C-alpha atoms as one frame of an Amber mdcrd trajectory, in Angstrom:
protein
   0.000   0.000   0.000   1.412   3.364  -1.031   1.280   6.094   1.567   1.002
   9.782   0.890   4.330  11.540   0.883   4.973  13.966   3.690   5.480  17.656
   3.178   9.172  17.209   4.027   9.518  14.480   1.374   7.828  16.678  -1.234
  10.069  19.615  -0.325  13.150  17.393  -0.485  12.086  16.185  -3.931  11.552
  19.774  -5.110  15.061  20.743  -3.975  16.606  17.732  -5.733  14.689  18.396
  -8.966  15.721  22.047  -8.896  19.361  21.124  -8.288  19.263  18.472 -11.042
  18.210  21.113 -13.566  20.686  23.646 -12.195  23.755  21.403 -12.381  22.988
  20.499 -15.996  22.362  24.146 -16.811  25.323  25.739 -15.026  27.671  22.946
 -13.989  28.601  21.828 -10.499  30.417  25.049  -9.685  27.475  27.095 -10.888
  25.266  25.609  -8.172  25.083  27.399  -4.875  22.902  26.251  -2.013  21.268
  29.659  -1.621  20.480  29.837  -5.348  18.964  26.349  -5.398  16.805  27.049
  -2.375  15.649  30.358  -3.847  14.827  28.741  -7.203  12.903  26.022  -5.340
  10.925  28.749  -3.560  12.440  28.000  -0.156  14.644  29.764   2.349  18.349
  29.035   2.552  18.036  28.145   6.233  15.973  25.047   5.517  18.682  23.369
   3.460  20.326  21.431   6.310  17.019  19.890   7.330  17.289  17.963   4.047
  21.009  17.487   3.308  24.142  17.194   5.434  26.216  19.064   2.833  26.274
  20.668  -0.602  28.059  17.583  -1.950  25.257  15.348  -0.662  22.799  17.503
  -2.611  24.970  17.381  -5.749  25.251  13.594  -5.559  21.510  13.150  -5.121
  20.734  15.675  -7.862  23.074  13.892 -10.274  21.460  10.551  -9.446  18.007
  12.072  -9.978  19.041  13.598 -13.311  20.422  10.276 -14.500  17.317   8.347
 -13.519  15.065  10.881 -15.238  17.099  10.561 -18.440  17.029   6.750 -18.218
  13.256   6.801 -17.809  12.898   9.061 -20.857  15.063   6.687 -22.921  12.963
   3.720 -21.764   9.721   5.518 -22.691  11.125   6.361 -26.124  12.219   2.744
 -26.660   8.821   1.423 -25.570   7.032   3.667 -28.058   9.226   2.813 -31.053
   7.760   1.310 -34.188   7.996  -2.478 -34.546  10.660  -2.379 -37.253  12.787
   0.234 -35.485  15.682  -1.155 -33.496  16.394  -0.175 -29.910  19.754   1.115
 -31.124  18.111   3.473 -33.625  15.695   4.673 -30.953  18.589   5.430 -28.603
  20.735   7.180 -31.221  17.840   9.158 -32.720  16.762  10.366 -29.282  20.221
  11.126 -27.901  21.386  12.984 -31.010  18.093  14.793 -31.573  17.550  18.509
 -31.931  15.354  18.336 -28.832  18.276  16.976 -26.780  20.553  19.634 -28.275
  18.162  22.293 -26.976  17.503  20.776 -23.555  20.753  20.878 -21.645  19.040
  21.431 -18.312  16.782  18.393 -18.694  19.006  16.181 -20.848  21.699  13.620
 -20.153  23.811  14.658 -17.161  26.852  12.837 -18.549  26.879  15.058 -21.637
  26.212  18.168 -19.566  28.798  17.480 -16.846  31.428  14.973 -18.068  34.342
  17.395 -18.027  33.564  18.442 -14.445  32.841  15.017 -12.970  36.439  13.980
 -12.182  37.044  17.139 -10.112  34.179  16.635  -7.668  34.143  15.319  -4.117
  34.352  11.514  -3.796  30.610  11.016  -3.176  29.756  13.023  -6.292  32.436
  11.235  -8.380  31.003   7.869  -7.358  27.514   8.832  -8.548  29.061  10.270
 -11.729  30.851   6.980 -12.391  27.549   5.136 -11.887  25.860   7.432 -14.420
  28.583   6.640 -16.966  28.275   2.893 -16.259  24.512   3.160 -16.695  24.918
   4.895 -20.060  27.381   2.220 -21.198  24.962  -0.518 -20.131  22.073   1.118
 -21.997  24.151   1.382 -25.158  25.370  -2.217 -24.786  21.790  -3.450 -24.419
  20.848  -1.899 -27.759  23.776  -3.169 -29.832  23.244  -6.152 -32.137  24.334
  -9.571 -30.896  27.943 -10.348 -31.732  29.098  -6.745 -31.586  32.750  -6.706
 -30.449  33.505  -6.026 -26.781  34.202  -2.384 -26.062  31.856  -1.114 -28.755
  29.450   0.333 -26.181  32.223   2.615 -24.915  33.016   3.737 -28.448  29.362
   4.468 -29.233  28.697   6.193 -25.889  31.774   8.381 -26.430  30.471   9.388
 -29.838  27.012  10.142 -28.451  28.273  12.245 -25.538  31.070  13.944 -27.478
  28.885  14.802 -30.447  26.207  16.286 -28.223  28.792  18.350 -26.324  30.374
  19.641 -29.535  26.991  20.424 -31.088  25.959  22.352 -27.975  29.217  24.280
 -28.187  28.515  25.153 -31.821  24.979  26.135 -30.843  21.380  25.341 -31.594
  21.918  26.281 -35.223  22.536  24.649 -38.608  26.153  23.839 -37.758  25.341
  22.114 -34.462  22.402  20.239 -35.980  24.539  19.129 -38.932  27.140  17.658
 -36.575  24.447  15.647 -34.787  22.931  14.458 -38.071  26.310  13.314 -39.399
  27.113  11.350 -36.253  23.618   9.853 -36.237  23.941   8.684 -39.858  27.364
   7.160 -39.298  26.424   5.322 -36.095  23.235   3.950 -37.652  25.045   2.859
 -40.824  27.608   1.009 -38.723  25.514  -0.579 -35.958  21.777  -0.455 -36.713
  20.009  -3.734 -37.389  16.204  -3.642 -37.708  14.409  -5.373 -34.851  17.558
  -5.694 -32.722  16.611  -4.999 -29.137
């Protein structure tokens, strides 16, 4: 039996969701406790009723962001057409114009990869889990018999292409980079009805 969530649980969730958007939007260093609390519509003083430290918030926000992205990928895969492979669904979604435009709600690995190694140990551990999760998702979509290590190659292309496209901007140049990577990955690894 599911019980109603308490006000404290709802407030905690609101802080985490706000921080998850903020870290993808501005990076780890662009996230201050006071700013997160203000954006969540709360006072700074209430922060420590929910988290022992800023790093605890960052770790939980990163975990939340990763789970939200994973759920979106799963929904996209579940709604794919019968003849569309899981690999195509993943690549088309990850390298889409919508993902290019949605840094603050998109994949936290693409948004934060360059900053992840310089974080506190508890944040680095969650970051490593997010990378492992991405690798596992890619691996699960590759056709049977694909050589070992291919998931890392594909994930690197997905993340790197999205980062470069975002650097170029939400314009023809950035979109062209995504389209080129999409075409090449699909030509190399897509097999209809592989799941």
